[in-house]
N, C-alpha and C positions, 0 to 999 in steps of 0.2 A: 392594579397594574403597577403602580408606583412601588408598592411594597415588594412585589415579586422582582422588579428590576433591582431594587436595593439589595435583596437577598442574593440575587445572581452576582452582583458586583462584589459583595462580600466574599462569596464562595470563590470567585475568580481570583481575588487577591491572595487567598490561601493557597490556591492551586498554582499560582504563577511561579514558574521556575526561575524567571529572571526579569528584571526591569531596570536596565542600566541606562544611565544618561548618555546622550549622543551629541552630535553636533547640532547646530541650529535647525529648527523645524523645517521640513520640506514644504515648499510653496507649491501651489497648484497653478500652473500657468495655462491650464486648459479650460478655465471658465467655471471652476467650482465643482469639478467631478468628485473631489474628496475634500474633507475638512482641511482648510489651508494651514492651520496652526499645528495639526497633528503630526507627531513623529513616532507614533506607536504602530507596530505591526503585530497583530494577534495571530498566533500559530495554534491550530487545533488539529489534533490527530487522534486515532484510536490509542489504546493504552501503550505506553512505552515499555511495558513488561515484554512486549514483542520487540525484539531487537531491530526489526525492520522499521517500525514506527519510531523507535528511539532514534535511529539514524536520521529519519526525516526531521525530527524535532531539532536535533543537534545541528544538522546542516543548515536548516532554515534560520535558526536562532543565530548561528555564527555569521551567516551571510548578511542578515539584517543588521546586526551590530556593526559589522564591517562597513556597511553603507551609512552608518550614523543614526540608526533607529533605536528606539526603546522596543522591548519585546514583552509580550505576555504569552506564555506557553501553557496550553490547556489540553486536557484529554477528555474525549467524550465517551470512551469505553464502548463504542458502537451502540450507544443509546441515543436515538434521535431527539428525545426530550431534553436530555442533558446538553446535547449539541445545540439545540435551539436556545437554551438558556445562556450558553457561552457566546453564541452569536449576538444575543441581546446585550451581553456584557461588552462585546466589541463595539456595538452601536452606542451604548451609553458612555463608553470611554472615548467616543469619537475617533476610533481607530482610522489610520490612513489606509489600511488594507488588511484583509484576512487571507491567510494561507491555510487551506483546509483539505485534509484527507477525510472525506465525509462518512457519515453514519448510515447511508442508504441512498440508492440511486433515485428513488421516488420521494422518500421521507425527508430528504434534505432540501428539496426545491423551494419550499415555502420560506424557510429561514434564510436561505441565500437571497431570495427575492426581497425579503425584508431589509437585508443589508444593502442591496442595490438601491432600494427606495430611499434609504438613508444616505445615499451617495458614498457608500463604502464598497469598493471593489473586492470581489472574492476571486482567488486564484486556487483552483483545485489541483491537487496532486494525487497520483496513484489510482484514484477511483473516479470514474465519470458519474454524472447524473443524467437522468433521462429527459433532459431539456436543454436546449441551447439558448443563448441570448440572456441568460441570467448571471452566470459567472463570466468574468472577463476571459479566463483561460481554464482549460481542462488539459493538464499535462500528465500523461500516463505512459507507463511502459507499453511497448507494442506486444500486448499479451497474446495476440494471435500468432505473431512471428515467433515469440518465445515458446509458446506451446507447441508450435511446429518443430522447434529444435528439440524440446523435451520428448515429444512423441517419437521423433526419429531415433533419438538415442535409446529410448526405452525399447523400441522394436528391435534395434540392433542388439541390445543386451539380452533380449529374450530369444534371439535367433529367429525372429519373425514367426514364432509359434508358441503355443502353450496358453494355459489359463491365467487370467490376471484380474485384479480388482482395481477400482478407481475410487479415491476419496475426493469428494468435491467440497467447495467452500460454501459460504452463506448464500442462500438463494436470493437474498436482497442485494447482493453485490454483483454488479455486472461482470466483474473480473472472473468470478466463478464460472459463469456460463461461457465466456469467451475462451477461457483456458480449456475447459472440457471439450468444447467444439474443436479447438485447435488440436488437442490430443487425438480426437477421433478422426479429424481430417487426415491424419497419418495412419493411425492404428487400424481403422476400418478398411484400409486397402489390403490388409493381410488376412486372407481367409482362415489361416491356421492360428491366428491370435483370437482367443475367445474371452470376452469379458463375462465373468460369472457373477460379479457383484459390483454395484455402484451405489455408494451411500455418501450422504453429506456428513462431514464431521465438523462443519461450521468453523473452519480455520483453527480448531482447538486441538491441542496435543493430547489431553486426557481423553477427550471424546474419540479421537483417532485411535488411540491405544485400545479403548474398549471395543470400538466397532471392528477393528482389525482382529481382535481376539475372537469375536463372533464369526467373522468371515473365515478365519483359519479353521475354526471348528466345522463350519458348514462345507468348506471346500479344502480338504486336506492336501489336495494335489496342486494347489495354486502355485504359480511360478514367479509372479511379479505383482507389485503394487505401485501404481502411479498416483501421486497426490497433487492437489491443486495448490498447495503451498508447503514450505519447509516445516512449519510447525506440525502439520498433520503427518508429514513424512517422518519426523522424529518420533511421533507417537506410534506410527505403523512399524517403524524399525524396532522400537522397544518391545512391541508385541511379538515381532518375528524372533528377536533374540530370546525372549522368555520362552518361546515355543521351541527354541533350538532348531530352527529351520533355516535353510539357505534359500532366501527369497530376495529377488531384486527389488530395490526400492528407489524411486526417483521422485524428486521434489521440484519446487519452484520458489525462488526468491533470492538464493545466494547467501543465506544466513551464515554467520561464522560457525555455528554449531554443526551445520550440515557440511560445510566445507571441511571442517575438522574431521567429520565422520568419513568423508570421501578419502581423505588422506590416510585414514586408518583402514581402508577397504571395507567400510561399513555400508552406508548409503552410497549408491553408485554414481549419481549425477544430480545436478540441480540446474535450474535456469535462473541466472542472475538478472535481476532488474535493478537499474542504477538509482537507488533511493536517494542518495545524497545529491547526485547530479540533478535529478528532477526537482528536488526541493530548492536548490540554489537557483535553478532556472526560474522557478516561480517567484522567488524574492527579487531577482533581477528584473523580471517583467513588471512586478508590482512597483518597484522603484521607478522604472521608466514611465509607468502609467501615472504615478503620483506627480511626477515632474511635468508631464506633457498633457495629462488629461485624456489620453487615448491609448489604445493598445498598439503595441508595435509588432505583434505576432498574431496569427490566426487563433481562434478560440481552441479548436481541437488540435492537439499536438501529441505525437507519440515518439518515444525513444526506444531504439532497438535493445533487445536483451542479448545475453551472451551465455552459451552453454558452458557449464563448469563440470569437469570430470577429472580423473587423475592426471590427465595431460597438462592441465593449467591451474589446478587447485592451489598450488603453492604461490601463485602470483595474485591471488585474490585478497583484497583488504578493503574493509569498510564498504562493502557492496560495489566494488569496482574491480576490474581485472586490468592489471598493468599491461599497457600496450594495446588495449582494445579501444 
């Protein structure tokens, strides 16, 4: 066990994106809820190759440094085992808090409980877990509300009729199910809208491209594709372009590449979730918890999403819409 912990610590030091000095360590006035001398916040997300997760990392890192903390920024690549090792690293480093976009609603619970047992609070962003009372906070986009926006826009673009396909995210991610249900809460109200294919592309662009190609071959008269995230929407749109078809594509995230596509009359719309804002909220709440030893907000928190289409795409920057 000792050897595995040492290996995890060594790997973490290589992966760390930053560890800058801050002001004097934060003290715990709440009776020992966190290690009193620690001024380290560990930030763990999926791969920053996805610009959404990169935005989370950058925002959390900057806010933590602004508040005087050192940071250790890690990526679990949606691997629960790697995530578990990184949480062990946070424990061995006696972190003051963990900011986490987790690697599975069920698979993450044990590792987060381990951090809690070590008196290190965890603040979840973007993705919930299937248990309460383990993390201090679960701060997510209002995926149901956002999917309602996306579904309504998609139906409008489709003229409330025609064949369409849906690309869903990872089955282990609660967001995938919530978004799909939100889409269908709208789309299923229109009897002339017919879903002819529904496949998971696991949030992945290459997989979305491949599966869309197969869908287009099986259903040549398809009129639209609605995707559970922007990465899959980009893959779907690439397949549509390669097939030289005029098919409506709608995504979810508000990524810069999709916003750019909207401005070029490519992908028609997306639903922006405020990645940077959510990450900053998590760090602020971690700071308050470290200082007081107690949470100042309820565990479950949601932040509304914003529809992005040609009407407001020019005002989008870094996963936020000016004036929203």
